[in-house]
Structures are given as structure tokens and as C-alpha cells.
C-alpha positions, -999 to 999 in steps of 0.1 A, spaced: 382 -772 764 399 -754 730 362 -759 710 344 -738 738 365 -708 743 358 -702 703 321 -704 711 328 -676 733 351 -654 714 334 -621 696 325 -618 663 340 -586 645 305 -586 623 280 -592 643 298 -550 652 305 -541 620 270 -551 606 249 -524 628 274 -496 622 268 -499 585 230 -500 593 222 -472 611 248 -451 586 222 -461 558 193 -451 573 208 -417 577 220 -410 540 188 -425 533 160 -401 559 150 -369 549 172 -337 552 164 -315 580 152 -285 575 185 -255 568 211 -287 552 234 -269 529 230 -291 510 200 -275 504 201 -244 478 173 -224 474 164 -196 446 138 -160 441 128 -169 407 125 -133 389 92 -126 373 105 -134 329 101 -100 321 71 -93 287 85 -78 259 79 -47 241 60 -45 205 86 -40 179 68 -7 163 58 -12 126 67 6 102 31 22 82 32 8 55 32 30 15 -2 40 1 -12 22 -28 -16 38 -60 -46 40 -83 -54 50 -112 -96 60 -109 -95 70 -146 -98 27 -152 -129 11 -157 -108 -20 -153 -97 -12 -113 -130 4 -109 -161 -10 -128 -185 13 -118 -164 39 -131 -186 74 -144 -179 108 -160 -197 134 -180 -182 154 -210 -188 180 -236 -208 169 -271 -183 142 -280 -172 137 -321 -162 102 -308 -187 68 -306 -188 56 -268 -167 27 -275 -140 50 -289 -149 77 -257 -137 45 -228 -105 37 -247 -91 70 -232 -105 51 -194 -97 19 -197 -61 11 -187 -51 -4 -211 -9 -6 -221 3 33 -232 3 35 -266 -18 5 -268 -46 16 -294 -53 45 -312 -90 58 -309 -90 88 -296 -117 114 -278 -128 135 -302 -148 169 -296 -160 200 -298 -136 234 -284 -142 241 -250 -137 201 -238 -145 189 -209 -142 158 -189 -161 147 -157 -146 119 -136 -164 105 -103 -140 94 -79 -143 65 -51 -156 77 -23 -124 78 3 -104 88 -29 -70 111 -26 -53 125 -56 -21 145 -62 -19 137 -100 -36 143 -133 -22 136 -167 -37 138 -200 -23 129 -229 -39 146 -268 -34 134 -298 -4 141 -320 5 170 -344 -28 192 -359 -51 171 -334 -36 179 -303 -42 207 -283 -15 231 -267 -30 233 -227 -55 222 -205 -67 228 -169 -78 206 -140 -99 211 -114 -115 191 -82 -142 197 -56 -148 173 -29 -182 154 -16 -188 185 4 -180 218 -22 -203 236 -47 -172 252 -65 -147 236 -85 -113 248 -81 -75 244 -88 -54 220 -64 -27 239 -46 12 236 -52 -3 230 -85 27 223 -109 25 212 -150 50 196 -166 51 189 -206 65 156 -221 70 145 -255 49 112 -256 46 88 -288 59 97 -317 35 92 -348 55 87 -385 40 119 -404 18 136 -377 49 143 -348 44 140 -313 17 143 -286 16 164 -262 18 151 -227 2 173 -202 8 166 -161 -2 179 -137 12 171 -99 0 193 -68 -9 182 -32 -33 154 -21 -64 157 -17 -95 152 -8 -118 151 -40 -150 136 -53 -146 144 -88 -124 158 -108 -128 181 -139 -105 188 -167 -106 211 -195 -99 223 -228 -100 259 -237 -88 251 -276 -73 227 -300 -41 234 -322 -35 264 -339 -47 240 -371 -75 230 -357 -86 251 -329 -123 245 -331 -114 206 -315 -97 189 -297 -84 150 -296 -80 130 -262 -54 99 -261 -52 93 -230 -63 112 -192 -51 95 -155 -57 104 -124 -39 90 -99 -39 89 -59 -44 68 -31 -77 50 -17 -84 60 26 -95 36 49 
């Protein structure tokens, strides 16, 4: 009789199992709309970064009186007393005072240089030979592609500097002409006379025409 009563007694596992199953299934189901566990956020569009302005690069300075930089350089001179090779020495862009070769010409003397296309110039330097072979003064002119007459650059300032000293002969004199930037197709150097001891001839050691190229 006791055994039959035990079979009829309800099992605790039978009551717990359905409850656990229901809880398990409820936890794995899809959450409903509006469930506080779902968090939504508006995504703000990423702002396009503004470009950082770049500094305007400084123009590159050239010496237009240089066949090293400009192999097609052309020029014309007044009556020369020097050979062509010696004449070219003053526009070879060699290191300063690298040679004692000079361009000698009958006074008055002119040296006309054709500049590269797009050249803008602002300084011309002319250096004469030392002592009695030099010259006390000279002048410079420029001309654009549309001009027919030579003109002196505006804002022209002349500074004369002592150059190399040659033992027994004296200093060389360098004429530095600075002026407002100007577009030019040609540059002209003019020397009226030589030194007081030798006015009929002049001797040029170095010539530089500085500027930059416009694109």
C-alpha cells in the first residue's frame, strides 16, 4: 500500500521543467519594438575638412647671363678686341674670379643680351677689370617684346662695390643696378669710356642679369 501512495505523489521536477523552458524561450526571442534595451542614435554626417591654404613659393632666381643655365643664350656686342672664347667667359656662370680672361672692347661699348621667354628682371651687375683697364661708370637698359625703344628700368638704384684686388694693378669695380621688377626680352649694358688712363677701351670681367621666369 505504501508503494502505491508513492507513485501517486506529484513530482517536483515535473512542475519546475515547464517553468524553466518558458523562461529560456522568452529570453532567446526577438525583442519587441520599443524595448528599453534597444538604443537608437542619429549618426551625424562627417564634415568635409577644409583645405589648408599653402604658402606661395618664392620664385627661383636665375642668372640669365649664363650659357651654363641657358645653352641657347644669344648676345650681340659692339666692336670687340677679344676672341669669341674670351668674350663668352664673362657669361659662362663660372665661380666668381675663376678666370683672368676679360672681354675687351673699343669704347663706347655695348653688350646686348637676349633673355629667355617669360623673363622678369630686377638686378644687373657688371664688373670691370682692375686698375687702368676698368671703367668708372656704365648704364643699363631693358626692352620688352612689344617695345621698339630701350628704356631705363623704373626705381633704378646704383651701388658700386670693390671687387677682387690684383697685386700691382688695384681693385676691380663692380656696378650693381637694382630696380623694380620688369618683364624684358632684352637687356643692354652700355659703357661710354674706359678709365682716365685708357679711355679708348674697356674691359669687362663679369656680367650677371638676375631675375625669374614667369609660367
